[in-house]
N, C-alpha and C positions, 0 to 999 in steps of 0.2 A: 504494499500500499504506499502511496506517496504521502510522507509525513506532512509536508507542507500543505498539501490539499486538505488532509484530515483536520489539521489545525485551523485552517481557514473556515472550513464548513462549520466546525464546532463553535468557532468564535461568533460567526454571524447568527447561528442559531440562538446562542445565548442572549445576544442583544435583542432578538425578537421576543424571546420568552419573557424577558424583564418587563417590557412594554405590555405585552399581551396578558400577562398574568394578573397585574393590577387592574387592567382595563375590564377583564372578564369578571374579576371579583366585584368591581363597582357595579357592573351591569347585572350580575347575579342578585346582589343585594337590592338593587334598584327595581328589578323585575318582580321579585317577591313581594317587596314593600308596596309597589304600585298596584300589583294584583290584589293585595289585601285592601287597599284603600279604594279601589275602583270596582272591585267585584268582577274583574275581567280574567278569565282563565287563560286567555291568549297571552296575557302578560306574564302569567306564571310559567307557561310553557317557554316563553322567551327567556325568562329569568333562569329557568332550570338548564336550558341550553347554554347559556353563558356560564352557569355554574359548572357544567361538565367541561366547558372549554378551559375554565380556570384550573380545575383539578388535573385535566389532561396536560395542560401546559407544565405543571410540575413533573409529571411522568415523562412527558416528551423530552424535557431537558436531560434527564437521566438516560433515556433510551438513546438520544442523539449521541451522548458520550460513550455509551457502551458499544455502539456498532463500529466506532472508529478505533477501538482498542485493537492491539495486535493479537495474533493467535496465542492460545495458552494451552496448558495440559487439561485444564477443566473445560475449555471450549476449543478443542482442536481445529474445528472448521469455522471458527470465528463466530461473532455474535450478531450477524447481519439479519438473521431472522427476527430479532427483537423488534425491529421497526415494523415489519409486517404484521407481527402479532399485536403491537400497540394499535396500529391502524384498525385492525379487525375488531379488537375489544372496544375501542372508542366508537366505532360504527354501531356495534350492537347496543351500547348504552344509549346513543342517540335514538336508535330505532325503538328502544324500550320506551323512551320519553314520548316519542310520537304515538305509540300504541296507547300509552296512559292517556294522552291528550285526546286521542280519537274516542276512546271509551267514555271519557268524562263528558266530551261534548255531546255524544249521542244520548248519553244518560240525561243530560240536562234538557236536550229537546224533547225526549220522551216524557220527562216529568212535566214539562211545559204544556205538552199536548194532553197530558192526563189532568190538567187543571191546577197544578201546583204553581205557587207563586215563584217567580224568578227574581233575584235581587236586581234592582236598578242599576244601570251602569253610570259611572262618572266619566263622561266623554273628555272633559277638559284635561283631567290628569293623564289620560291614556295619550292624548296627542302630544302633550309636553314630554312625557316620558319617551315616546317614539322619536321625536326630533333629537333629543339628547343621545339616545342609543345609536341612532344612525351615524351621528357625527363620530362617536367613540369607535364603532365598528369599522368605519372607513379608514380611521387613522391606524388601527390595527392591521387592517388588510394591506395598506400601503406599506407599513413597516415590514410585514412578512414578505410581501412581494419584492421590495427593495433588497432585503437581505437574501431572499432566495436567488435573485439574479447575481448578487455578489458571490454566492457559492458556486457560480457557474451552472445553475439549475440542477444541482446534485442532491439537494436536501428534499426527500419525499415528505419529511415531517413539516418543513416550512411550506411546501406546496399545499398540503393538506389543511394546515392552519390557515393559510391565505384564503382558501376556498370556504373554510368554515366561517371566517369573519365576513366574507362577502355575502354568504347566505344569512348570517346573522343580521346584517345590515338590511338585507332585503325583507326579512321577517319584520324587523322593526318598522320599516317604511310601510310595508303592506298593512301592518296593524294600525299604524297612524292614519293612513288614507281611509281605510275601511271605517274606522270609528269616527273620523271627521265628517265622513259622508252619511253615516248611519242616521243622525237626527233628521236628516232631509226626508227620511221614510214617514215621519209623522203626518205629513200632508198628502200622502199617497195612499193607494189601495194596498200597499205592501206594509202598512204600519203594524200589522199583526206580527211581522218578522223582527220588530225592534227588540222584544225581550230576549230573543235568542240569536241576536246579531253576534254576540261573542262566541257562540258555539259554532255558527256558520264560518266566521273568520277562522276559528281553529282548524276546522275541517279542511278548508281551502289551503291554508298554510301547510298542513300535514301533507296534502297532495302535492304541493309544490316542493316541499323540503325532502320528502322521502327518497327521491331519486339519488341524491348525493350520497347519503350514508349506504344505501343499498349497493351502489356502484363500487364505493370504497371497500366495502365488505367483500364483495365478489372478487375484486382485483386482488386484495390482500390475501384471501384465501387461495387464490389461484397461484400466488407467489409461494405461499407456505407449501402448497401441494407440489410445487416444482414444475409449474407450467413453463414450457419453452419460451424463450425471448422472442420478440417480434422479428420476422424475417429480415427487416432492415438492419437490426442489430447484428444478426448472424452474418449478413452481407458485409458489414463494417469490419467485423472481427476477421472475416476471410481476406478482406483488403489489407488489413494490418499484418496478417500472417505472410501474405505474398509480398508485402513491402520488406519484411523483416527477414524472411527465409526464402531463398531463391527457389522458385517453383521446380526448377531443374534439379536441385539437389534435395529438396524436401517436398515430397507429395502430400497434399492435404488429403488424408483419408476421410476425415469427418470433423464436424464442430458441433458440440453440444453446448448450449447457453441457456441460462435462466436468470430471473431478476429476483432480488431480495431487497426491498426498500430501495435505498439509494444505489446499491451495488449490483453489478452484473457478475455472475459466476460462469466461467467457461472452461471446457476441456477441449484442447485442440489435439487431434490425433494425427500425427505425422509419420510418414514412412521415408526415412532418409535413403538416399541412393547409394550410400557408402557408410561403413561403420563410423560411429561418432563416440566421443567420450562424454563422461558426465559433465566435464567442465564446458564443452562446447554447447551442450544441451541447456546448461544453466544460462549461458550467454544468449542463446536463441530465445529462451523463455522470458528473459528480462527485456530483450528487444521487442518481442511480440507485445508484452504487457505495456511497454512505454508507447508503442504505436496505437494500442487499443484505447489507451487513456486520452490520447490526443483526439480520438475520433468520438468516443462515447462517454468518457468520464471515469468514474470509479469502477474498477473491475479487478477481479482476481482470476488469474490464468493458471491453468495446469496443462503442461504439455506431455502427452503420452505417445511413446514410440510403438507402433504397431504395424502389422502387415495385413490385418483384417481389413476387407474393403467395405463391409456394411455393418456399422455399429449401431447407428441411430436410424430407425426407419422413419 
């Protein structure tokens, strides 16, 4: 692993998490407080989402450090999988919040249709809360994105956190707009929807939000399961091998590659045209790794000498 790159990625991740950690704590407390004052479940969902972001930022900082550590006897194949595990568990927690919000909203609608009284909403508090939260979320998203670019787009954690902040801003903005327009229903034939405006907003938000954690969960689970890297990555590795090892002297038998968080893991199968020493193969391996890192970023390479012609179907 390139030590300079590892230190650079870790440095910019720490910068982001310091800002995001306290921003999410403020938003989480504000969301729960505003929900209690305004009787709006949508704000509670927003606050819980921010609370998860606060807690996950504490975990993400540790995960970011762990995946950059060198191989050890306790983890002989590295700790790259930690990042994918973190993303998958974080996604499951967010999905759990959305399921809870959906059940709560549907229950409130059923109670209203059954004739039960629904607490009146305080629209002014909701709109003010939404404006403040959008501003904080956008600052966090900008911070994550800027530091992600500075890592050379290598940090999956920063990319995930940036997306989460953007979604959080969208949620807060949607809540503000919906509640700002809700009072206009009083003078229309849809005024009967006013008592359950909160529940309707929650259901709409869940429909919008759920795609991102589902996709992240699927992607991280695929990485943990060892899904092969995208063909473009394999092609880039092949180009790097051809650049580093003459095709006339080292036939490329096969290339196997997968992705774990910010790292790519690859095995390059070569068939030399003449006997080679261990020293030569070490030099070839380092040359291939350097060429790959210039093309695709962080990667661990293993070179295997073989005559088998079909290793990966």
